C-alpha positions in Angstrom: 30.9 80.8 -29.1 31.9 77.9 -26.9 32.9 80.3 -24.1 29.5 82.1 -24.4 27.7 78.7 -24.1 29.8 77.7 -21.1 29.2 81.0 -19.3 25.5 80.8 -20.2 25.3 77.3 -18.8 27.1 78.2 -15.7 24.8 81.2 -15.1 21.8 79.0 -15.7 23.0 76.4 -13.2 24.0 79.1 -10.7 20.5 80.6 -11.0 18.7 77.4 -9.9 17.4 77.6 -6.4 19.5 75.8 -3.9 16.9 73.2 -3.1 16.8 72.2 -6.8 20.6 71.8 -6.8 20.4 69.7 -3.7 17.7 67.5 -5.1 19.6 67.0 -8.3 22.7 66.0 -6.4 20.7 63.7 -4.2 19.1 62.1 -7.2 22.5 61.5 -8.9 23.9 60.0 -5.8 20.8 57.8 -5.3 21.1 56.5 -8.8 24.8 55.8 -8.3 24.1 54.2 -5.0 21.4 52.0 -6.6 23.8 50.8 -9.3 26.4 49.9 -6.6 23.8 48.2 -4.5 22.7 45.9 -7.3 26.3 45.0 -7.9 26.4 44.1 -4.2 29.1 46.7 -3.5 27.4 47.9 -0.3 30.3 50.1 0.8 30.2 52.1 -2.4 26.4 52.2 -2.2 26.6 53.4 1.4 28.9 56.3 0.4 26.6 57.4 -2.4 23.4 57.1 -0.3 25.2 59.1 2.5 26.1 61.8 -0.1 22.5 61.9 -1.2 21.4 62.4 2.4 24.0 65.1 2.9 22.8 66.8 -0.2 19.1 66.6 0.8 18.5 65.5 4.4 14.7 65.7 3.8 14.7 62.9 1.3 12.9 59.9 2.7 14.2 57.8 -0.2 17.8 58.6 0.5 17.4 57.9 4.2 15.6 54.6 3.5 18.1 53.3 0.9 21.0 54.4 3.2 19.4 52.5 6.1 18.8 49.4 4.1 22.4 49.4 2.8 23.7 49.9 6.3 21.6 47.0 7.4 22.9 44.8 4.6 26.5 45.6 5.7 25.6 44.7 9.4 23.4 41.8 8.5 25.9 39.0 9.1 27.0 40.5 12.5 25.6 40.0 16.0 22.0 41.1 16.7 22.8 44.2 18.6 25.4 45.4 16.1 25.6 49.3 16.0 25.1 49.1 12.3 21.7 47.5 12.8 20.7 50.2 15.3 21.9 52.9 12.9 19.8 51.3 10.1 16.7 51.4 12.4 17.3 55.1 13.1 17.6 55.8 9.4 14.4 53.9 8.7 12.6 55.9 11.5 13.9 59.2 10.1 12.7 58.2 6.6 9.2 57.4 7.8 9.1 60.4 10.0 9.6 62.6 6.9 7.2 60.6 4.7 5.0 58.1 6.5 3.6 56.8 3.2 7.0 56.2 1.6 7.3 52.9 -0.3 10.7 52.0 -1.8 10.8 51.5 -5.5 14.4 50.2 -5.7 14.9 52.0 -9.0 11.5 50.9 -10.5 9.1 53.3 -12.1 11.6 56.2 -11.6 11.2 56.1 -7.8 14.8 56.9 -7.0 
């Protein structure tokens, strides 16, 4: 019985369209990134937000949160630090995808 359920679950997951799987992975990584961010573990948050972008490069939220985290890492450095330029590029990509995007920072399910 357990094997049948496992096979059925696997077939169900495998039958999901690829975009749905990518969005699910992106959402999981965004949630993990948000948790790390609020613990001020910006390196771990960056890794999760980057994984979210890798899973769904069309996600304005993933790009924005990655950009903000990259900025927080670069914040104490010199004004022209490459991290700050990278953050600006990520913000620009996020708003290019969704000009009306407003970050929710985990509020109201806007991960």
